[in-house]
C-alpha positions in Angstrom: 0.4 0.1 0.0 1.1 3.8 -0.8 -0.2 7.0 0.4 0.0 10.5 -1.1 -0.6 13.4 0.5 -1.4 15.9 -2.5 -2.5 19.5 -0.8 -2.8 21.2 -4.4 -5.6 19.4 -5.5 -9.7 19.0 -4.6 -9.5 15.6 -6.6 -8.6 12.3 -4.6 -7.7 9.1 -6.5 -7.8 5.6 -6.1 -5.6 2.7 -8.2 -5.6 -0.9 -7.0 -3.6 -3.6 -9.3 -3.5 -7.7 -9.0 -1.2 -9.9 -10.5 -3.5 -11.8 -13.0 -3.8 -10.9 -16.4 -4.7 -12.7 -19.1 -1.8 -15.1 -19.4 -3.6 -16.5 -15.9 -6.6 -17.6 -18.0 -7.6 -21.5 -18.3 -6.9 -22.7 -22.2 -10.8 -23.3 -22.7 -11.6 -20.3 -21.2 -9.2 -17.4 -22.8 -10.7 -14.2 -22.1 -11.7 -14.8 -18.3 -9.4 -12.2 -17.0 -10.9 -9.2 -18.4 -14.3 -10.7 -18.0 -13.8 -10.7 -14.8 -12.2 -7.1 -14.8 -16.0 -5.8 -16.3 -17.8 -7.7 -13.9 -16.6 -6.4 -10.8 -18.6 -3.1 -11.7 -21.6 -4.8 -11.9 -22.6 -5.1 -8.7 -21.7 -6.0 -4.9 -23.0 -7.7 -2.1 -23.4 -4.5 -0.5 -24.3 -2.3 -3.1 -26.0 -4.5 -5.5 -27.0 -2.0 -8.5 -24.9 -2.6 -11.5 -25.0 0.9 -12.5 -24.9 2.8 -9.0 -21.2 2.5 -8.8 -20.5 4.7 -12.3 -23.5 7.3 -11.3 -21.8 7.4 -8.2 -18.4 8.4 -9.8 -20.0 10.7 -12.2 -22.6 12.8 -10.7 -19.1 14.0 -7.9 -17.6 14.6 -10.7 -14.9 11.7 -11.3 -14.0 9.5 -14.0 -13.1 5.7 -13.6 -12.1 3.2 -15.9 -9.8 -0.4 -15.7 -7.7 -3.1 -17.6 -6.3 -6.5 -18.0 -3.1 -7.0 -19.7 -1.1 -10.1 -19.7 -0.6 -10.3 -16.3 -2.3 -7.1 -14.4 -5.4 -6.0 -14.1 -5.6 -2.5 -13.2 -9.0 -0.8 -11.5 -8.6 3.0 -11.1 -10.9 6.4 -10.2 -11.1 10.0 -9.0 -13.3 12.1 -7.4 -14.2 15.0 -6.0 -12.2 14.2 -2.2 -15.3 15.1 0.1 -17.0 12.3 -1.6 -13.7 9.8 -1.6 -14.9 7.5 1.3 -18.3 6.9 0.2 -16.4 6.3 -3.2 -13.6 3.8 -1.4 -16.7 2.0 0.1 -18.3 1.0 -2.7 -14.9 0.6 -4.8 -13.4 -2.1 -2.5 -16.5 -3.7 -2.8 -15.1 -5.2 -5.9 -12.2 -6.8 -4.5 -14.3 -8.4 -1.0 -17.9 -9.7 -2.2 -19.0 -8.7 -5.9 -21.9 -10.1 -6.6 -21.1 -12.0 -10.4 -24.2 -12.2 -10.5 -25.7 -14.4 -13.4 -27.3 -11.9 -14.8 -25.0 -9.6 -15.5 -22.8 -12.5 -16.9 -25.1 -13.1 -19.7 -25.4 -9.5 -20.7 -21.9 -8.9 -19.9 -20.5 -11.6 -22.1 -22.3 -9.6 -25.1 -20.4 -6.8 -24.6 -17.0 -8.2 -24.1 -18.0 -9.6 -27.5 -19.0 -6.4 -28.9 -15.6 -5.3 -27.5 -14.0 -8.0 -29.2 -15.6 -7.1 -32.7 -14.8 -3.2 -32.1 -11.3 -3.4 -32.4 -11.2 -6.2 -35.5 -9.4 -4.0 -37.4 -7.1 -2.2 -35.0 -3.5 -3.0 -36.6 -2.2 -3.9 -33.1 -4.5 -6.7 -32.2 -3.9 -8.0 -35.5 -0.1 -7.9 -35.2 -0.2 -9.3 -32.1 -3.0 -12.2 -33.9 -0.6 -13.1 -35.6 2.4 -12.7 -33.3 0.4 -15.1 -30.8 0.0 -17.7 -33.6 3.8 -17.6 -34.6 5.1 -18.8 -30.8 5.8 -21.1 -28.8 2.1 -22.2 -28.4 2.7 -23.7 -24.8 3.4 -20.1 -23.6 1.0 -18.4 -22.2 2.0 -15.6 -24.9 -0.3 -17.6 -27.0 -3.8 -17.3 -25.2 -6.8 -14.8 -27.1 -6.3 -12.4 -24.4 -10.5 -10.5 -25.2 -13.0 -13.2 -24.7 -15.6 -13.0 -27.0 -19.3 -15.5 -27.2 -16.9 -18.8 -27.7 -14.7 -18.5 -25.2 -16.8 -17.1 -22.6 -19.9 -19.7 -23.7 -21.6 -21.8 -21.5 -20.0 -25.7 -22.0 -21.1 -29.0 -20.5 -19.6 -29.1 -17.1 -18.1 -25.5 -17.2 -20.6 -22.9 -15.8 -18.9 -19.5 -16.9 -20.7 -17.7 -13.6 -18.5 -20.6 -11.8 -15.7 -20.5 -13.3 -15.3 -16.9 -13.3 -16.4 -17.1 -9.2 -13.3 -19.9 -8.7 -10.8 -17.8 -10.8 -11.7 -14.6 -8.5 -11.4 -16.9 -5.4 -7.8 -17.7 -6.4 -6.1 -14.7 -8.0 -7.8 -11.7 -6.4 -5.9 -12.4 -2.7 -4.6 -9.5 -0.8 -0.7 -10.9 -2.0 -1.1 -10.3 -5.2 -2.8 -6.6 -4.6 -0.7 -3.2 -4.9 -3.0 -0.4 -3.8 -2.2 3.7 -4.3 -4.5 6.3 -2.5 -3.3 10.3 -2.9 -5.8 13.2 -2.2 -5.6 16.2 0.2 -6.2 14.1 3.1 -3.5 13.9 6.4 -1.7 10.4 5.5 -3.7 9.0 8.5 -6.6 9.9 7.3 -5.7 8.1 3.9 -4.4 5.2 5.9 -7.4 5.1 8.2 -9.8 4.7 5.2 -7.7 2.4 3.8 -7.6 -0.2 6.8 -10.8 0.2 7.3 -12.3 -0.1 3.8 -9.3 -2.9 2.2 -9.0 -5.4 5.5 -11.6 -7.7 4.6 -9.4 -8.2 1.1 -9.0 -12.1 1.0 -5.8 -12.9 2.7 -5.7 -16.8 0.9 -2.0 -16.8 -0.4 -1.5 -16.8 -4.2 -0.4 -20.4 -5.3 -0.8 -19.8 -9.2 2.9 -19.8 -11.3 2.9 -19.2 -14.7 4.8 -22.0 -16.6 8.8 -21.6 -17.7 8.6 -22.0 -21.0 10.3 -20.1 -23.5 8.4 -17.9 -25.9 9.9 -19.3 -29.1 11.1 -22.3 -29.9 14.1 -22.3 -32.6 11.9 -23.1 -35.9 10.6 -19.9 -34.8 13.4 -18.4 -35.2 15.1 -17.0 -38.7 11.7 -16.4 -40.2 10.0 -14.1 -42.2 6.5 -13.3 -41.4 4.7 -11.4 -43.7 1.2 -9.7 -42.6 -1.9 -7.8 -44.5 -3.0 -5.1 -42.6 -5.8 -3.1 -43.4 -5.1 0.1 -44.2 -2.1 0.9 -46.8 0.4 0.8 -44.6 4.1 -0.2 -45.2 6.2 -1.8 -42.3 9.3 -3.5 -41.1 9.3 -5.1 -37.3 13.0 -6.5 -36.6 12.8 -8.6 -33.6 15.3 -10.1 -31.0 14.6 -12.3 -28.7 15.5 -11.4 -25.3 15.0 -12.9 -21.6 13.3 -11.0 -18.8 15.2 -8.0 -18.0 13.1 -6.9 -15.6 15.8 -7.8 -12.7 17.5 -4.7 -14.5 15.4 -1.9 -14.2 18.1 -0.2 -12.0 20.3 0.1 -15.1 18.1 0.1 -17.9 20.9 -1.4 -20.4 18.2 -2.3 -23.3 17.5 1.6 -22.9 21.0 2.8 -23.5 21.1 0.4 -26.6 17.7 2.1 -28.2 18.8 5.2 -27.7 21.7 4.4 -30.5 19.5 2.2 -32.3 16.4 4.9 -32.4 19.0 7.3 -32.9 17.8 9.7 -35.9 20.8 12.1 -36.5 23.7 12.1 -38.5 24.9 8.4 -39.5 21.9 6.7 -38.0 20.0 4.1 -39.7 17.3 6.1 -40.0 19.2 8.9 -41.6 20.9 6.5 -44.5 17.4 5.0 -45.2 15.9 8.3 -45.7 18.7 9.3 -47.9 18.0 6.1 -50.1 14.4 6.7 -49.8 13.4 3.4 -47.8 12.2 5.1 -44.9 10.3 7.5 -43.2 10.4 6.5 -39.5 12.5 4.4 -36.9 11.8 3.2 -33.5 14.0 0.8 -31.4 13.4 -0.7 -28.4 9.6 -1.6 -28.0 8.3 -4.9 -27.8 6.3 -7.3 -25.7 7.8 -8.3 -22.2 6.8 -10.5 -19.3 8.1 -12.4 -16.7 10.4 -14.8 -18.4 10.7 -12.7 -22.0 11.4 -9.4 -24.1 11.1 -8.6 -27.4 13.4 -5.7 -28.8 11.9 -4.4 -31.6 13.0 -2.5 -34.4 10.3 -0.6 -36.1 10.7 1.0 -39.4 8.2 2.5 -41.6 9.0 2.3 -44.7 8.4 3.8 -48.2 7.2 1.5 -51.5 10.9 2.1 -52.4 12.4 0.6 -49.2 9.7 -2.5 -49.5 11.5 -3.5 -52.2 14.7 -3.4 -50.6 14.0 -4.9 -46.9 16.9 -7.3 -47.4 19.6 -4.7 -47.6 18.0 -2.7 -44.9 18.7 -5.7 -42.6 21.8 -5.9 -43.9 22.4 -1.7 -42.5 20.7 -2.3 -38.9 23.1 -5.5 -38.3 26.2 -3.3 -39.8 24.9 -0.5 -37.5 24.8 -3.1 -34.8 28.5 -4.1 -35.4 29.1 -1.1 -34.8 27.9 -1.2 -31.0 30.0 -4.9 -30.8 33.0 -3.0 -32.7 34.6 -2.0 -29.2 33.5 -1.0 -26.1 30.6 2.3 -25.7 31.8 5.5 -25.2 30.9 6.2 -21.7 29.3 9.8 -22.9 26.2 7.7 -24.3 25.6 6.4 -20.6 26.0 9.9 -18.8 24.0 11.4 -21.9 20.7 9.3 -20.7 21.1 9.2 -17.5 21.3 13.1 -17.5 17.8 13.2 -19.8 16.5 10.7 -17.3 17.7 12.8 -14.1 15.8 15.6 -15.6 12.6 14.1 -16.0 12.7 13.2 -12.9 14.2 16.0 -11.1 11.7 18.6 -12.6 8.9 16.5 -13.7 5.7 18.3 -14.2 3.2 16.9 -11.6 0.2 15.1 -13.1 -3.2 14.5 -12.0 -3.6 12.4 -8.9 -5.6 9.5 -11.3 -2.9 9.3 -13.9 -0.2 9.5 -10.8 -2.2 6.4 -8.8 -1.9 4.4 -12.3 1.8 5.1 -12.3 2.6 3.8 -8.6 0.0 0.8 -8.5 1.5 -0.7 -11.6 6.0 0.2 -10.1 4.5 -1.4 -7.2 4.5 -4.5 -9.2 7.5 -4.4 -10.4 10.3 -2.1 -7.9 11.2 -2.7 -4.8 10.0 -0.4 -2.1 12.4 2.3 -2.3 12.3 2.7 -6.3 8.5 2.6 -6.5 8.8 6.4 -7.5 12.4 6.8 -8.9 12.1 3.5 -10.5 11.2 4.1 -13.7 14.0 7.2 -13.9 17.2 5.0 -12.4 20.1 4.5 -14.4 22.6 3.1 -12.4 26.5 2.1 -14.0 25.9 -0.2 -17.0 29.0 -3.1 -16.6 30.6 -3.5 -20.2 30.3 -7.3 -19.7 25.8 -6.6 -19.0 26.2 -4.6 -22.2 28.2 -7.5 -24.4 25.3 -9.9 -22.6 22.5 -8.3 -24.2 24.1 -7.3 -27.4 25.1 -11.1 -27.9 21.4 -11.6 -28.2 21.3 -9.3 -31.6 22.6 -11.8 -33.7 21.0 -13.6 -36.7 20.8 -16.6 -35.3 18.2 -15.3 -32.7 16.0 -12.7 -34.9 13.5 -13.0 -37.4 11.3 -10.4 -38.9 8.0 -8.7 -39.7 6.7 -7.1 -43.3 3.6 -5.5 -43.1 1.7 -5.0 -46.0 -1.0 -4.4 -48.3 1.1 -6.6 -51.3 1.5 -9.3 -49.0 -0.8 -12.6 -50.0 -1.2 -14.9 -47.0 -1.7 -18.3 -47.2 -2.8 -18.7 -44.0 -5.6 -16.8 -41.5 -5.1 -15.9 -37.6 -8.5 -17.7 -35.4 -9.9 -14.7 -33.9 -8.6 -11.6 -35.9 -8.8 -13.1 -39.7 -5.5 -11.6 -40.3 -3.9 -13.1 -43.8 -0.5 -14.3 -43.0 2.4 -16.2 -44.4 5.7 -17.7 -42.7 8.9 -18.4 -44.8 12.3 -19.6 -43.6 15.2 -16.7 -44.1 17.9 -18.1 -46.7 20.8 -19.4 -44.7 23.0 -17.7 -47.0 21.3 -14.8 -46.0 21.7 -15.1 -42.5 25.5 -15.7 -43.1 25.9 -12.5 -44.5 24.1 -10.5 -41.8 26.4 -12.6 -39.0 29.4 -11.5 -41.3 28.1 -7.8 -41.4 31.1 -6.7 -43.3 29.6 -4.2 -46.0 30.7 -0.6 -46.4 27.6 1.8 -45.5 27.7 5.7 -44.1 26.7 4.8 -40.2 28.1 6.2 -37.5 27.7 6.2 -33.4 26.4 9.7 -32.4 28.4 12.6 -31.6 28.3 14.3 -28.2 25.1 16.1 -27.8 25.5 20.0 -27.1 21.9 20.7 -26.1 21.9 18.9 -22.7 22.0 21.0 -19.4 22.6 18.9 -16.7 22.1 22.1 -14.2 19.5 24.0 -15.4 18.9 27.6 -13.7 15.5 28.4 -12.2 15.1 32.1 -12.5 13.9 34.3 -9.5 11.3 36.1 -10.1 11.4 39.7 -11.0 8.1 41.1 -10.8 5.1 40.7 -8.4 3.1 37.9 -8.7 0.8 37.8 -11.7 -1.7 35.4 -12.4 -1.9 35.9 -16.5 0.2 36.5 -19.2 0.7 40.5 -20.1 0.5 42.0 -23.6 3.9 43.4 -24.1 3.9 43.8 -27.3 1.5 45.1 -30.1 2.5 46.2 -33.1 0.5 46.0 -36.4 0.3 42.1 -36.9 2.1 41.2 -33.9 1.4 40.8 -30.4 2.9 38.7 -27.6 1.8 38.1 -24.7 4.8 36.8 -21.8 4.3 35.5 -18.4 7.4 34.2 -16.1 6.3 30.6 -14.3 5.7 32.1 -11.1 3.8 28.5 -9.8 5.8 25.6 -10.7 9.2 26.7 -10.6 10.5 24.2 -13.4 13.6 25.0 -15.7 10.6 24.8 -18.6 8.8 26.8 -20.9 5.9 27.3 -23.4 6.3 29.3 -27.0 3.4 29.3 -29.0 3.5 31.4 -32.1 0.4 31.2 -34.0 1.1 32.3 -37.6 -2.2 33.2 -40.0 -1.5 33.7 -43.2 -5.3 34.7 -46.0 -3.0 32.5 -48.2 -3.3 29.4 -47.0 -6.7 29.3 -47.2 -8.0 30.5 -50.5 -9.2 27.0 -51.5 -9.2 23.5 -50.1 -6.0 23.1 -52.5 -4.5 25.9 -50.6 -5.1 23.8 -47.7 -3.9 20.4 -48.8 -0.6 21.9 -49.9 0.0 23.9 -46.6 -0.4 20.5 -44.5 2.4 18.8 -47.2 4.0 22.0 -46.1 4.1 21.0 -42.3 5.5 17.8 -43.5 8.1 18.4 -45.5 9.4 21.2 -43.2 9.2 18.9 -40.3 11.3 16.0 -42.4 13.8 18.5 -43.3 14.6 19.4 -40.2 14.4 16.5 -37.9 17.8 15.5 -38.0 19.6 18.8 -37.4 17.4 19.1 -34.4 17.1 15.5 -33.1 20.1 16.5 -30.2 17.4 19.2 -28.9 14.7 17.3 -29.0 16.6 14.2 -26.8 17.7 16.8 -24.5 14.0 17.5 -23.5 13.6 20.7 -26.1 10.8 20.1 -28.0 9.3 21.8 -31.4 6.1 20.9 -33.2 4.3 22.8 -36.4 1.1 21.8 -37.1 -1.8 23.6 -39.0 -4.9 25.2 -37.7 -7.9 27.0 -39.1 -6.5 30.5 -39.5 -2.9 29.3 -41.1 0.4 27.3 -38.9 1.6 27.3 -35.5 5.3 26.4 -34.2 5.3 26.0 -30.6 8.6 24.9 -28.8 8.7 23.3 -25.2 10.5 21.6 -22.6 14.1 23.0 -20.9 14.0 26.7 -21.5 17.8 26.8 -21.6 18.9 27.3 -25.5 15.2 27.4 -26.4 16.0 30.9 -28.0 18.8 29.3 -29.9 16.5 26.5 -31.1 13.7 28.7 -32.2 15.7 31.1 -34.2 16.7 28.2 -36.5 13.6 26.9 -36.6 12.1 29.9 -37.6 15.3 30.8 -40.5 14.1 27.3 -41.7 10.5 28.0 -41.6 10.6 31.2 -43.9 13.6 29.8 -46.1 13.4 26.2 -46.0 14.5 24.1 -49.3 12.6 21.1 -50.4 14.1 18.6 -53.0 11.6 17.4 -55.8 11.8 13.8 -54.7 11.3 13.5 -51.2 8.1 16.1 -52.6 7.0 13.4 -54.4 7.6 10.8 -51.7 5.7 13.0 -48.8 3.0 14.0 -51.2 2.1 10.2 -51.5 2.9 9.3 -48.2 -0.4 12.6 -47.2 -2.3 10.9 -49.7 -2.2 7.6 -48.5 -2.9 8.8 -45.0 -6.0 10.4 -45.9 -7.1 7.5 -47.8 -6.6 5.4 -45.0 -9.3 7.4 -42.7 -11.6 4.9 -44.4 -11.1 2.3 -42.4 -11.5 4.0 -38.8 -14.0 3.1 -36.7 -17.6 4.0 -37.5 -17.7 6.6 -35.1 -14.0 8.2 -35.9 -15.6 8.5 -39.6 -19.0 9.7 -38.6 -17.7 12.9 -36.5 -14.8 13.8 -38.9 -17.9 14.3 -41.1 -19.4 16.1 -38.8 -16.9 18.4 -38.2 -15.9 19.1 -42.0 -19.4 19.8 -42.9 -20.1 22.5 -40.6 -16.5 23.7 -40.7 -15.7 25.4 -44.5 -11.9 25.6 -43.1 -12.2 21.7 -42.0 -12.0 19.9 -45.4 -12.6 15.9 -45.0 -10.2 13.9 -46.4 -11.7 13.0 -49.4 -11.5 16.8 -50.4 -8.0 17.2 -49.6 -7.2 14.0 -51.1 -8.9 15.5 -54.5 -7.0 18.8 -54.1 -3.8 17.6 -53.3 -3.1 15.0 -56.3 -2.7 17.1 -59.4 -0.5 19.5 -57.3 2.8 19.5 -59.1 6.2 20.1 -57.6 6.9 23.7 -59.3 3.0 24.6 -57.8 4.2 23.3 -54.2 7.2 25.8 -54.1 5.6 28.4 -55.4 2.4 28.3 -52.6 5.6 27.7 -50.3 7.0 31.3 -51.0 3.6 32.9 -50.2 2.4 31.2 -47.0 4.3 34.5 -44.8 4.4 37.0 -47.7 0.8 38.3 -45.6 0.9 37.2 -41.8 -0.7 37.6 -38.8 1.8 37.1 -35.9 0.4 36.3 -32.0 2.6 34.8 -29.4 2.8 33.5 -26.1 5.8 32.9 -24.1 5.5 31.5 -21.1 7.3 29.8 -18.1 11.5 30.0 -16.7 12.4 33.6 -18.3 12.8 36.6 -17.6 11.5 39.7 -18.9 14.9 40.3 -20.6 14.9 36.5 -22.4 11.2 37.2 -23.9 12.5 40.6 -25.0 15.2 38.5 -27.1 12.6 35.7 -28.4 10.2 38.5 -29.4 13.1 39.8 -31.1 13.8 36.7 -33.0 10.4 36.5 -33.7 9.3 40.3 -34.9 12.8 40.0 -37.3 11.4 37.4 -39.1 8.3 38.5 -39.9 7.8 42.2 -39.5 8.0 43.0 -43.3 5.1 40.9 -43.8 2.7 41.5 -40.3 -0.7 43.2 -40.7 -3.5 42.8 -38.1 -5.9 43.1 -41.5 -4.2 39.5 -42.0 -5.7 37.6 -39.1 -8.1 34.9 -39.7 -11.7 34.3 -38.0 -13.1 31.0 -37.5 -16.4 30.6 -38.5 -18.5 27.2 -38.4 -22.2 27.2 -40.9 -24.9 28.1 -38.8 -27.8 25.8 -39.0 -30.7 27.5 -37.2 -34.3 27.2 -38.5 -33.2 23.8 -40.7 -34.4 20.9 -38.7 -32.8 17.7 -38.5 -30.1 17.5 -41.2 -29.7 13.4 -42.2 -26.3 13.0 -43.2 -25.8 9.3 -44.6 -22.4 7.8 -45.0 -22.2 4.8 -46.8 -19.6 2.2 -44.8 -20.2 -0.9 -46.1 -17.2 -2.9 -44.4 -18.4 -1.6 -40.8 -20.0 -1.5 -38.0 -23.4 0.4 -38.0 -23.2 3.7 -36.4 -25.1 6.6 -35.6 -24.5 10.1 -34.1 -27.2 12.6 -32.7 -25.5 16.5 -32.4 -27.9 18.9 -31.7 -25.5 22.3 -31.8 -26.3 25.1 -29.5 -27.5 29.0 -31.8 -25.6 31.0 -29.2 -22.3 30.4 -27.0 -22.9 32.5 -24.1 -22.0 30.9 -21.4 -25.1 30.4 -20.1 -25.6 28.1 -22.8 -21.9 26.5 -22.2 -22.6 25.7 -18.7 -26.2 24.2 -19.6 -25.1 21.9 -22.0 -22.0 20.6 -19.9 -24.3 19.9 -17.2 -27.0 17.9 -19.6 -24.2 15.8 -20.6 -23.2 15.2 -17.3 -26.4 14.3 -16.3 -27.4 12.4 -18.8 -24.4 10.2 -19.7 -23.8 7.4 -16.9 -27.7 6.6 -17.4 -27.5 6.9 -21.6 -24.5 4.5 -21.2 -26.6 1.8 -19.1 -29.7 1.8 -20.8 -27.5 1.3 -24.3 -25.1 -0.8 -23.4 -25.3 -2.9 -20.3 -29.2 -2.9 -20.6 -30.0 -3.3 -24.5 -26.9 -4.3 -25.4 -26.5 -2.4 -28.8 -22.4 -2.2 -28.4 -19.8 -1.5 -26.7 -18.9 2.5 -27.8 -21.6 4.6 -26.7 -21.6 7.7 -25.2 -23.1 11.1 -24.5 -20.6 14.2 -24.5 -20.3 17.6 -25.0 -18.7 18.7 -28.1 -18.3 22.3 -28.8 -17.5 23.3 -32.1 -15.5 26.6 -33.0 -16.5 27.8 -29.2 -20.5 27.0 -30.1 -21.5 24.6 -27.6 -23.2 21.3 -28.7 -24.1 17.6 -27.2 -23.5 14.8 -29.0 -25.3 11.2 -28.6 -23.3 8.0 -30.6 -23.8 4.9 -30.5 -21.8 1.8 -32.5 -22.9 -1.6 -32.8 -22.0 -4.8 -34.6 -25.8 -6.1 -34.7 -28.0 -3.3 -34.8 -28.4 -0.7 -38.1 -28.1 2.8 -37.8 -31.7 3.2 -37.8 -32.6 1.4 -34.9 -29.9 3.1 -32.9 -31.5 6.8 -34.0 -34.8 5.7 -32.6 -33.2 4.6 -29.4 -31.8 7.8 -28.9 -34.8 9.5 -29.8 -36.1 7.6 -27.4 -33.5 8.3 -24.9 -33.9 12.2 -25.5 -37.6 12.6 -25.1 -37.8 10.5 -21.5 -34.2 12.7 -20.6 -36.9 15.2 -18.6 -37.7 12.0 -16.2 -34.3 11.9 -15.1 -33.7 15.6 -14.2 -37.4 15.2 -12.6 -36.1 12.5 -10.5 -33.4 14.3 -9.2 -33.7 15.1 -5.4 -32.3 18.6 -3.9 -29.4 17.0 -2.9 -28.2 14.8 -5.8 -28.5 17.7 -8.1 -26.7 20.3 -5.8 -23.7 17.3 -5.7 -23.7 17.0 -8.9 -23.6 21.1 -9.8 -20.7 21.4 -6.9 -19.3 18.0 -8.4 -19.0 19.5 -12.2 -18.0 23.2 -10.3 -14.9 21.5 -8.8 -13.6 19.9 -11.5 -13.8 23.3 -13.0 -12.0 24.9 -10.0 -8.8 21.7 -10.2 -5.8 24.0 -10.3 -3.6 23.4 -13.0 -1.6 20.4 -12.5 1.4 21.2 -14.8 2.8 23.9 -16.9 2.2 22.5 -19.6 -1.5 22.5 -18.6 -1.4 26.1 -17.8 0.7 27.1 -20.6 -2.4 25.3 -23.1 -5.1 26.8 -20.7 -3.7 30.7 -21.5 -3.1 29.7 -25.1 -6.2 29.2 -25.9 -7.6 32.0 -24.3 -5.5 34.1 -26.9 -6.6 31.9 -29.7 -10.0 32.3 -28.5 -9.2 36.1 -27.8 -10.5 35.6 -24.2 -7.9 38.8 -22.7 -9.7 38.0 -19.7 -8.4 35.3 -18.9 -10.9 34.8 -16.5 -14.2 32.4 -18.8 -13.6 29.5 -16.5 -14.3 31.3 -13.1 -16.9 32.9 -15.1 -18.2 29.4 -16.2 -18.2 28.5 -12.8 -20.0 31.0 -11.2 -23.2 30.9 -13.7 -23.0 26.9 -13.3 -23.7 27.1 -9.0 -26.5 29.5 -10.0 -28.4 27.4 -12.7 -31.2 25.1 -11.3 -33.0 22.1 -12.1 -36.0 23.9 -14.2 -33.5 25.9 -15.9 -32.4 22.2 -17.2 -35.7 20.8 -18.0 -36.2 23.9 -19.9 -33.0 23.1 -21.8 -34.0 19.6 -22.7 -37.4 20.4 -23.7 -36.4 23.6 -26.1 -32.7 22.2 -27.0 -33.4 18.7 -27.6 -36.8 16.9 -26.8 -38.9 16.4 -30.1 -41.7 16.3 -27.7 -42.2 20.3 -28.3 -41.1 20.2 -31.6 -38.1 19.4 -34.6 -35.0 20.7 -32.8 -32.2 21.4 -35.1 -29.6 19.1 -35.4 -27.5 16.9 -37.8 -28.2 13.5 -37.5 -25.4 11.4 -38.7 -25.8 7.5 -39.9 -23.8 4.7 -41.5 -25.4 2.5 -44.2 -24.4 -0.2 -46.4 -24.8 1.4 -49.7 -26.3 4.8 -51.1 -30.0 4.7 -51.1 -31.0 7.9 -52.6 -30.1 11.2 -53.3 -30.4 12.2 -49.1 -27.0 13.4 -49.0 -26.6 15.7 -51.9 -30.0 16.9 -50.5 -27.7 17.8 -47.2 -25.3 18.9 -48.9 -26.9 21.7 -50.9 -28.8 23.0 -47.5 -24.9 23.1 -46.2 -24.0 24.8 -49.2 -26.8 28.1 -48.6 -26.2 28.0 -44.8 -25.1 31.3 -43.3 -21.8 31.2 -41.2 -21.2 32.4 -37.7 -18.1 33.7 -36.0 
């Protein structure tokens, strides 16, 4: 048990982890651990109502969830601290006396099946499925982790209800559990809560041990596995099988190898592959790991050309590994990695209690007690013997690779996710060639990183405490906001530069070319500035609805130097035609791949693009970019910054003199091109008075889905508050009715969805079985009866809900990052008083139940007439001209800012 006193939050949080996961599933009952995780939410002897826990947490401004992994299952929640004891009372009963009722066994089995079907096209799960079928079938990793109606069906002499009870009694014991409580309560109070509510957890000793069987059999190494994905992506995953490295967590030797193999600077594997136009990205070190195994993966995102040179790419990788083995690694690599880890720990920004308890509760399962907090960052000296031992596993005799491509023709299909694949042995001559690895490539280990600052300085406050940014410069077309951080006192800072450029918005083609510019620029500068990224100085260029935004973040020291280089490159970057052709094709491929996304995601994307003309759909962007020539793109790039309006936020560990230096760099870059008249205003379509706009989307190979979106015509804070409260009231009951009771599907919800600062509320369901018309009718029926939920609320429940939502909004910014994001959002929305949140909280406190009832009837319920809404529905094939009709209506809508 670990207790954390956090005096800077109004939230309390709890997490409990159990040392059991799908590895412990009986072979005839795969998915049982995951199923049990679901069942624990559905009533206990003390609180038998299957929806009561979710309602209670939601009512008081909290959140809750759980997950099941290979060897652990984790449950967690947060809530306003004044209701923490009541929540703990309910939560602890999961682990003392769950009902596991037959009624919910039958219902939740269908929900598990819906969750399984929801992820049938998930690329990660599909790759896992192939992985599971190509390893030792006696190893528990080979088991099907999710479960479905087949694996969870009642069998002769095997009742699912009885087996889940037996599994619970065997594995949910105190000796397998870790618990973390965090909140503003004193440690003594937290200890009393833990003792009072968790002492009754079973003290039965843990008896189950996982089998010591190898992950791979000899014949499963030295093979090439070819997998056909859903999306048109190309990937090469080079895999080395290692033993478990958990005992080396204090040294983390594999992280040092990942640091070098995954390097993106000059002389790196990726740098060479990019020069040859064979790869777009590379990551190293990831891979499955567990009690007796660790996979070290080198994952390479291939180009079309790279796909034709897989053997050469593998030769390059083994050549680089040869450099690592050739002589002892220079000490500065370890020192750099350790310095970065120590910076991350010493200046770790605070996170929400919910995130904190979730991290700590798993650390407790892996680390010694004194390392629960520091274990993730520890980097003790790594002996040469340990590194050499680890490197000995990086050989052709101990590797295999996976090639992911649409071009793959599989002669096998996985059982669960129906993934086409094939396995072929690698020719012995190739393995021998890679073993020698004597080819000459222009590869080298990295130079020392000059950006790393071992002891960054935190500057003293030089002004009276000021709660909000101040405008320090306001010229024609350039406005700069500055605030020295006086709260978190970390050597970090955030710079946002919003660049409005009317030229980028002239047409869908201009918008598409601007997004391609972002990709080409990012690719062009990444190698030069990779050391800065490693040292904790990050940058990100992205498109927004008025142009572009350049953001810098992280360690404040030397950010100004990086900014100067980035801005110089931004306005004068030279692109080559081959890279243009490559990244243009890649961007178009990315847009085309959106049609493989979940049904719900595609409906929400259609909603956004149809209501916001400056946000074209992926189809429109593809059509616009395809005919663009290199010459046209270069002309476009030259004109992006000819007419701009600049708005800047400088927030963090800088004094005013530093802010002036940063401002000077920005002003020198844009001064001759900036004017206030080039400022862009975001807008959306006004569908007031249009009634219900039915928008069918043809999704022939996807689940059924429906989204009903109700935009609110006004954007004043009263309407924002009402929409947020109504969403909070309806969400838990909608979830319970549509998912738990009616079994429509796994993905259901009600959400507050503002578009361009106008509030709105969305109801959504994705279902593998019920078509969209049924889902729409169910949602409408729920909405028309929603006033009954408001009527049924007691005055006490209403006050608690009101207080819970206000408390959520009152929660202090937990980090410099979150505070900077909030300030920047206010600046982008022209809320220069920075007090909208405080005003919103006061309005929420003044709203009463009658206001909610009136809102439901006036804005949502069809009982008082058809309301303005967008009804998006998936259909299997085009049936009529209704889509053309709604497009015509939208074309004639006015706009509102």
